[in-house]
C-alpha positions as CSV (number, residue, x, y, z in Angstrom):
1,M,0.0,0.0,0.0
2,Q,3.0,2.3,0.5
3,S,3.3,2.8,-3.3
4,K,-0.4,3.2,-4.0
5,K,-0.5,7.0,-3.8
6,R,-2.8,7.8,-6.8
7,W,-6.3,8.0,-5.4
8,L,-9.5,8.5,-7.4
9,I,-11.9,10.2,-4.9
10,L,-15.6,9.9,-5.8
11,S,-17.6,12.5,-4.0
12,H,-20.9,13.8,-5.5
13,G,-21.0,16.9,-3.3
14,F,-17.3,17.8,-3.2
15,N,-16.6,21.5,-2.3
16,M,-20.3,22.4,-1.6
17,D,-20.2,25.2,0.9
18,G,-21.8,24.2,4.2
19,R,-22.6,20.6,3.3
20,A,-21.6,18.0,5.9
21,A,-21.0,15.3,3.3
22,S,-18.6,17.8,1.5
23,Q,-16.8,19.0,4.6
24,T,-16.1,15.4,5.6
25,I,-13.9,14.8,2.6
26,T,-12.7,18.3,1.8
27,D,-11.3,18.7,5.4
28,K,-9.2,15.6,4.8
29,I,-7.5,16.8,1.6
30,P,-4.7,18.8,3.2
31,Y,-3.7,15.8,5.3
32,L,-3.9,13.4,2.3
33,L,-1.7,15.8,0.3
34,A,0.8,15.9,3.2
35,A,0.9,12.1,3.2
36,D,1.9,12.2,-0.5
37,I,-1.5,11.1,-1.8
38,Q,-2.1,12.3,-5.3
39,P,-5.9,12.8,-5.5
40,I,-8.0,13.0,-8.6
41,V,-11.5,14.1,-7.6
42,F,-14.7,13.3,-9.5
43,S,-17.8,15.3,-8.3
44,A,-21.0,16.8,-9.6
45,I,-21.1,20.4,-10.8
46,T,-22.7,21.5,-7.6
47,G,-19.5,22.6,-5.8
48,I,-16.6,24.9,-6.5
49,K,-13.9,23.4,-8.7
50,D,-10.7,22.8,-6.7
51,Q,-7.4,24.1,-8.3
52,R,-5.0,22.1,-6.1
53,F,-5.3,18.9,-8.1
54,P,-7.3,17.4,-11.0
55,H,-10.9,17.9,-10.2
56,R,-13.4,16.9,-12.8
57,Q,-17.1,17.7,-12.5
58,F,-19.8,15.7,-14.3
59,L,-23.4,16.3,-14.9
60,A,-25.6,13.4,-13.9
61,W,-27.4,11.6,-16.7
62,G,-30.8,11.3,-15.1
63,P,-33.4,14.1,-15.2
64,A,-33.9,14.4,-11.4
65,A,-30.2,14.6,-10.6
66,F,-29.7,17.0,-13.5
67,R,-32.4,19.3,-12.1
68,F,-30.8,19.1,-8.6
69,D,-27.2,19.8,-9.9
70,F,-28.4,22.6,-12.2
71,R,-30.0,24.5,-9.4
72,H,-26.8,24.5,-7.4
73,W,-24.7,25.4,-10.4
74,V,-26.9,28.4,-11.2
75,A,-26.8,29.5,-7.5
76,N,-23.0,29.3,-7.6
77,Q,-22.7,31.2,-10.8
78,Y,-25.4,33.9,-10.5
79,G,-26.8,33.8,-6.9
80,R,-30.4,33.1,-6.0
81,G,-32.1,36.1,-7.5
82,F,-34.4,36.6,-10.4
83,L,-32.2,34.7,-12.9
84,Y,-32.0,31.7,-10.6
85,K,-35.7,31.6,-10.2
86,L,-36.4,31.9,-13.9
87,L,-33.8,29.3,-15.1
88,T,-34.6,26.7,-12.4
89,R,-38.3,27.0,-12.8
90,T,-38.0,26.7,-16.6
91,V,-35.8,23.6,-16.3
92,S,-38.1,22.0,-13.7
93,I,-41.1,22.4,-16.0
94,L,-39.2,21.0,-19.0
95,L,-37.9,18.0,-17.0
96,A,-41.1,17.3,-15.0
97,P,-42.4,14.5,-17.3
98,F,-39.0,12.8,-17.5
99,I,-38.5,13.0,-13.8
100,G,-41.9,11.4,-13.3
101,L,-41.0,8.6,-15.7
102,E,-37.7,8.0,-13.9
103,K,-39.4,7.8,-10.5
104,L,-42.1,5.5,-11.8
105,C,-39.6,3.1,-13.5
106,L,-36.8,3.1,-10.8
107,G,-37.9,5.0,-7.7
108,Y,-34.3,5.7,-6.6
109,S,-33.1,8.9,-4.9
110,S,-32.3,11.7,-7.4
111,Q,-28.5,11.5,-7.5
112,W,-28.2,7.9,-8.4
113,S,-27.5,8.5,-12.1
114,W,-24.3,10.5,-11.3
115,A,-22.7,7.0,-10.9
116,M,-22.8,6.5,-14.7
117,P,-20.4,9.3,-15.8
118,A,-18.2,8.7,-12.7
119,F,-17.9,5.1,-13.7
120,I,-17.2,5.7,-17.4
121,H,-14.5,8.3,-16.7
122,G,-13.0,6.4,-13.8
123,L,-12.7,3.3,-16.0
124,R,-10.7,5.2,-18.6
125,L,-8.2,6.4,-15.9
126,I,-7.8,3.0,-14.4
127,R,-7.3,1.2,-17.7
128,A,-4.7,3.9,-18.6
129,G,-2.8,3.0,-15.4
130,Q,-3.3,6.3,-13.7
131,I,-5.2,5.2,-10.5
132,D,-4.1,2.9,-7.7
133,V,-7.0,3.3,-5.2
134,V,-10.7,4.2,-5.6
135,Y,-12.1,6.0,-2.6
136,S,-15.8,6.6,-2.5
137,T,-17.5,8.8,0.1
138,G,-21.0,9.9,0.6
139,G,-23.3,11.6,1.1
140,A,-25.1,10.6,-2.1
141,W,-24.8,6.8,-2.5
142,S,-24.1,7.2,-6.3
143,A,-20.4,7.6,-5.4
144,H,-20.4,4.1,-3.8
145,L,-22.3,2.7,-6.7
146,A,-19.7,4.0,-9.2
147,G,-16.9,2.6,-6.9
148,L,-18.6,-0.8,-6.8
149,W,-18.8,-0.9,-10.6
150,L,-15.1,0.0,-10.9
151,K,-14.1,-2.6,-8.4
152,K,-16.1,-5.4,-10.2
153,V,-14.8,-4.5,-13.6
154,T,-11.2,-3.8,-12.8
155,G,-10.5,-5.4,-9.4
156,I,-8.8,-2.2,-8.2
157,Q,-8.4,-1.5,-4.5
158,W,-11.6,0.1,-3.2
159,I,-12.0,1.9,0.1
160,V,-15.4,3.2,1.3
161,E,-16.4,5.9,3.7
162,V,-20.1,5.5,4.7
163,H,-21.1,9.0,5.8
164,D,-24.7,8.1,6.8
165,P,-26.1,4.6,7.4
166,L,-27.4,3.1,4.1
167,V,-30.0,1.0,5.9
168,I,-32.4,3.0,8.1
169,R,-33.8,0.9,11.0
170,K,-37.3,1.7,12.3
171,N,-37.1,0.8,16.0
172,P,-34.6,-0.8,18.6
173,S,-35.7,-4.3,17.7
174,D,-35.3,-3.8,14.0
175,E,-31.8,-4.8,12.8
176,G,-32.5,-3.8,9.2
177,L,-32.6,-7.4,7.9
178,S,-36.1,-7.4,6.5
179,K,-36.8,-6.4,2.9
180,P,-37.9,-2.8,2.6
181,K,-41.0,-1.9,0.6
182,N,-39.4,1.3,-0.7
183,R,-37.3,0.7,-3.8
184,D,-34.6,3.2,-2.9
185,A,-34.3,1.6,0.6
186,R,-34.1,-1.9,-1.0
187,F,-31.3,-0.7,-3.3
188,R,-29.4,0.9,-0.4
189,Q,-29.7,-2.4,1.5
190,Y,-28.3,-4.2,-1.5
191,L,-25.5,-1.7,-1.9
192,E,-24.5,-2.1,1.7
193,R,-24.1,-5.9,1.2
194,Q,-22.1,-5.2,-2.0
195,I,-19.8,-2.8,-0.3
196,I,-19.0,-5.2,2.5
197,R,-18.6,-8.1,0.0
198,F,-16.3,-6.3,-2.5
199,A,-14.7,-3.3,-0.7
200,D,-11.2,-3.8,0.7
201,F,-11.8,-1.4,3.6
202,A,-14.9,0.4,4.8
203,W,-15.5,2.7,7.7
204,W,-18.4,4.2,9.5
205,F,-18.6,7.4,11.7
206,T,-20.1,5.9,14.9
207,D,-19.9,2.8,17.0
208,G,-23.6,2.2,16.4
209,A,-23.4,2.3,12.6
210,L,-20.5,-0.2,12.6
211,H,-22.3,-2.5,15.0
212,Y,-25.5,-2.7,13.0
213,A,-23.6,-3.1,9.7
214,K,-21.9,-6.1,11.3
215,V,-25.2,-7.5,12.5
216,R,-26.6,-7.4,9.0
217,N,-23.4,-8.6,7.3
218,T,-21.6,-11.3,9.2
219,N,-18.9,-11.4,6.6
220,L,-17.7,-8.0,7.7
221,N,-14.1,-8.3,9.2
222,T,-13.7,-11.8,7.8
223,P,-11.7,-13.0,4.8
224,A,-15.0,-13.0,2.8
225,G,-15.7,-9.3,3.4
226,A,-14.3,-5.9,3.9
227,H,-12.2,-4.8,6.8
228,G,-14.6,-2.5,8.7
229,F,-13.7,0.0,11.4
230,M,-15.0,3.2,13.0
231,V,-13.5,6.7,12.4
232,L,-14.6,9.9,14.2
233,P,-14.7,12.4,11.2
234,G,-13.9,15.5,13.3
235,A,-13.8,18.9,11.7
236,E,-11.2,21.5,10.8
237,P,-11.2,24.8,12.6
238,P,-13.3,27.0,10.2
239,G,-12.0,30.2,8.8
240,S,-13.0,33.3,10.9
241,L,-12.4,31.3,14.1
242,S,-11.1,33.7,16.8
243,K,-8.9,31.7,19.2
244,D,-8.6,34.6,21.6
245,Q,-12.3,35.7,21.7
246,V,-13.6,36.3,25.2
247,H,-17.4,35.7,25.6
248,Q,-19.4,38.8,26.4
249,Y,-22.7,38.4,28.3
250,S,-25.5,40.6,26.9
251,E,-29.0,41.5,28.0
252,H,-30.3,38.4,26.3
253,L,-29.6,34.7,26.8
254,N,-28.9,33.7,23.2
255,L,-29.6,30.0,22.5
256,C,-28.5,29.2,18.9
257,H,-29.2,26.3,16.7
258,F,-27.4,25.7,13.4
259,G,-28.5,23.3,10.7
260,S,-31.6,21.6,9.3
261,L,-34.9,21.2,11.1
262,A,-37.7,18.7,10.7
263,K,-40.5,17.1,12.6
264,D,-38.1,14.6,14.1
265,R,-35.5,17.4,14.9
266,S,-37.6,20.4,15.9
267,L,-37.0,23.5,18.0
268,A,-40.6,23.0,19.3
269,T,-38.8,20.9,22.0
270,I,-37.0,24.0,23.2
271,L,-40.1,26.2,22.9
272,N,-42.1,23.8,25.0
273,A,-39.5,24.0,27.7
274,M,-39.4,27.8,27.3
275,D,-43.1,27.9,28.2
276,A,-42.4,26.0,31.5
277,L,-39.4,28.3,32.2
278,I,-41.4,31.5,31.8
279,K,-44.2,30.2,34.1
280,K,-41.6,29.8,36.8
281,Y,-39.4,32.8,35.9
282,P,-41.6,35.4,34.2
283,D,-38.6,37.7,33.5
284,A,-37.3,35.0,31.1
285,R,-40.0,36.1,28.6
286,N,-38.1,39.2,27.7
287,R,-34.6,37.9,28.2
288,V,-34.3,34.6,26.3
289,R,-33.9,34.4,22.6
290,V,-33.7,31.3,20.4
291,H,-31.8,31.8,17.1
292,A,-32.2,29.4,14.2
293,Y,-29.6,29.4,11.4
294,G,-29.2,27.4,8.3
295,A,-32.7,26.1,7.4
296,P,-36.4,27.0,7.2
297,L,-38.4,26.4,10.3
298,D,-40.2,23.0,10.5
299,V,-43.9,22.7,10.9
300,L,-43.8,21.8,14.6
301,T,-41.6,24.8,15.4
302,M,-43.9,27.2,13.6
303,G,-46.9,25.7,15.4
304,A,-45.2,26.2,18.8
305,I,-44.4,29.8,17.9
306,E,-48.0,30.4,17.1
307,H,-49.3,28.5,20.1
308,Y,-47.2,30.3,22.7
309,S,-47.0,33.6,20.8
310,F,-43.2,33.4,20.8
311,E,-42.8,35.4,17.6
312,D,-40.3,37.6,19.4
313,I,-38.5,34.8,21.2
314,L,-37.5,32.7,18.2
315,I,-35.6,34.5,15.4
316,A,-35.1,32.6,12.1
317,H,-32.1,33.8,10.2
318,G,-32.2,31.3,7.4
319,R,-29.2,30.0,5.5
320,L,-26.0,32.1,5.7
321,E,-24.6,32.2,2.2
322,K,-21.3,33.7,1.0
323,D,-21.1,37.4,1.7
324,P,-20.1,39.3,-1.5
325,V,-19.0,42.3,0.5
326,S,-16.6,40.7,3.0
327,G,-15.9,37.7,0.8
328,K,-16.5,35.4,3.8
329,S,-18.0,32.0,2.9
330,G,-21.2,30.7,4.5
331,R,-19.2,28.5,6.7
332,E,-17.0,31.4,8.0
333,R,-20.1,33.5,8.8
334,V,-21.6,30.6,10.6
335,V,-18.7,30.1,12.9
336,E,-18.7,33.8,13.9
337,K,-22.3,33.4,15.0
338,M,-21.4,30.2,16.8
339,Q,-18.7,32.0,18.8
340,S,-21.1,34.8,19.8
341,A,-23.7,32.4,21.1
342,D,-24.3,31.9,24.8
343,V,-25.3,28.3,24.3
344,L,-25.2,26.1,21.2
345,I,-28.2,23.8,20.7
346,L,-27.5,20.3,19.4
347,L,-30.7,18.6,18.4
348,H,-30.1,14.9,17.7
349,G,-33.6,13.9,16.6
350,N,-36.0,11.2,17.7
351,D,-35.6,8.5,14.9
352,E,-34.1,5.2,15.5
353,W,-31.2,6.0,13.2
354,C,-29.9,8.4,15.9
355,A,-28.3,5.3,17.5
356,E,-26.0,5.3,14.4
357,Y,-25.5,9.0,13.8
358,I,-23.7,11.9,15.4
359,P,-24.5,15.3,13.8
360,S,-21.5,16.7,12.0
361,K,-22.4,20.1,13.5
362,F,-21.2,18.7,16.9
363,Y,-17.6,18.7,15.7
364,E,-17.9,22.3,14.5
365,Y,-19.5,23.3,17.8
366,L,-16.4,22.1,19.6
367,W,-14.2,24.6,17.7
368,A,-16.5,27.4,18.7
369,N,-15.6,26.8,22.4
370,R,-19.1,27.6,23.6
371,P,-21.3,25.6,26.0
372,I,-23.4,22.9,24.2
373,W,-26.9,21.8,25.1
374,G,-27.3,18.4,23.6
375,I,-30.7,16.7,23.4
376,T,-29.8,13.2,22.3
377,H,-31.5,9.9,21.5
378,R,-30.2,6.4,22.1
379,N,-26.6,7.1,21.5
380,P,-24.2,6.4,24.4
381,Q,-21.2,7.4,22.3
382,L,-22.5,10.9,21.8
383,D,-23.7,11.2,25.4
384,Q,-20.2,10.3,26.6
385,M,-18.5,12.8,24.3
386,L,-20.9,15.6,25.5
387,S,-20.5,14.7,29.1
388,E,-16.7,14.6,28.9
389,R,-16.9,18.2,27.5
390,G,-19.0,19.5,30.3
391,A,-22.1,20.0,28.1
392,Y,-25.7,20.4,29.3
393,L,-27.2,17.0,28.4
394,S,-30.9,16.0,27.9
395,H,-32.6,13.1,26.3
396,E,-35.3,13.4,23.6
397,G,-38.7,12.8,25.0
398,D,-37.8,13.5,28.6
399,V,-40.0,16.6,29.0
400,V,-39.1,17.1,32.6
401,G,-35.4,16.6,32.0
402,I,-35.3,19.1,29.1
403,A,-37.2,21.7,31.2
404,M,-34.7,21.2,34.1
405,A,-31.7,21.6,31.7
406,L,-33.1,24.9,30.3
407,E,-33.7,26.1,33.9
408,R,-30.1,25.3,34.8
409,I,-28.9,27.2,31.7
410,W,-31.0,30.2,32.7
411,L,-29.8,30.2,36.3
412,D,-26.1,29.8,35.2
413,W,-26.5,32.6,32.7
414,E,-28.0,34.9,35.3
415,Q,-25.0,34.3,37.5
416,K,-22.7,34.7,34.4
417,Q,-21.4,31.2,35.1
418,L,-22.4,29.2,32.1
419,A,-20.6,25.8,31.9
420,S,-17.1,26.2,30.5
421,P,-16.4,23.7,27.7
422,L,-13.8,21.0,28.6
423,G,-11.4,19.1,26.5
424,Q,-10.1,19.7,23.0
425,P,-11.9,19.9,19.7
426,I,-11.8,16.8,17.5
427,G,-9.8,17.6,14.4
428,V,-9.5,15.8,11.1
429,E,-5.8,14.8,11.2
430,Q,-6.7,12.0,13.7
431,A,-9.3,10.6,11.2
432,V,-6.8,10.6,8.3
433,T,-4.1,9.0,10.5
434,T,-6.6,6.2,11.5
435,I,-7.5,5.6,7.9
436,L,-4.0,5.5,6.5
437,N,-2.7,3.4,9.4
438,T,-5.5,0.9,8.9
439,I,-5.4,0.5,5.1
440,Q,-1.6,0.3,4.8
C-alpha cells in the first residue's frame, strides 16, 4: 500500500459550501496531500472546482439529478435572485415528465445517475494505469455505486467511507434485515451488502453504525468481506475562528441552533421547555432568545411559535450564504455566529437511526468553544463525548429533564457562570491518520 498513492476520490457533493458530506472529505484533503497522496476528484457540478489537483465535475445523466445539480450550479454562478428563479423553474417544467417517468420506473433517490459518468471516466483512468485506489465517500450513494462498478470491472483496490447509514432501521428491535418496501431503501440495503462483500476497507462514523452493519453482514471483518472500522470524522477549525475571543454576556440569553430542522428534529422541543421556564421565571419572557440558522423552520416549530405567541423569542435567520462584500463563505459566517452564542443547541432527533448517527455540527461546535446543550436519542457514544466536555445534556422525549436543563442554563446565565467547555476539539488529522494506518 505504501506505493499506492494515486487515489480517485468519488464524492458527489465535493466543495459544496456548508454541506456536511462535502466537509467530511474536503477537510481531509490537506492531510492526504501531506501524506503524498495524489488525488483526482470526481464530483457533480454543484460545488466549487478545486485548483490544487485534478478535479473533474460531471453532470448526472438522469433528469432528477440534472435538475438538482443545475439548481446549485446556477446558484454558484449567479446567486439566488431573479435569474436563478427563472432558469430553475423553466428547467423544472421541462424536465417534469421525464422525472416522473424516472421515478415510476426506478424509484431511486435523485442523485443515483451520477454514478454513470463517474464510472465511465473512472474506468478510462484505471485502464490507462493512472489510478491505484478508488475512494468513494457519501453523502449521495451514487459515489459508492460507481466505486462498486469500478471494483467489479477492474479489481482495483476500493475503500469506502459511509457518511450516513445506508440501511435505516425503524425501532430498537429492527436490525435492518427485512426487505424494505421502498425501492430506494431496497437498493441501499443491496448496496451495503455489495460494499461489505467487494470493498477492501470500509469505515463508519459511529460505533452504532459499525455495530449494526456487522449484525446485518456477518462477513464484515472476515476473509469473505471488507475490513470494517470506526472513524470519528472530526472537523477542521473553520475560517474566521477567533482563538482569543472572550465571551461577552449581553442583555439576552442567546440559544443558537445551526443546521436543518424537521418534525423529528424540531425547535418545538426548546419552545415547550421555554413555556415552562417562563411560568416559573416570568422575567425570562423578555430575556431569552432562540436563534435558528441554516434552514427553514419546521412545521412543529412554527406551530409552537403560534401556540405560545413566541414570535419575538424565536428568530429565524435562514441559511448564511457567501457574503459578496466581505468575501466570507457561509461556513465562515456561521462560525462567527457560533462563537457569539451563549449556548449552542444540538438537536439529535428522535428517529431510531440516531443510534447510528452523530450530527456533524457537533464537531464544529467544539471549535466554537461555547457551551453545548445536547438533546440526544439512544446514542451512548454521543452522550459520553458531550459529558466529557461539560455540556448540558438532555434526552429526547424527557420533557421534565429538558425543562430542568433549560432552567439550569437560565440560572447559570443569570450568574454569568455558564458551563465552561472542557477538553479539546476533534480535528481531522486523527481521522486521516486512523484511515492511513488501517489500510496500509
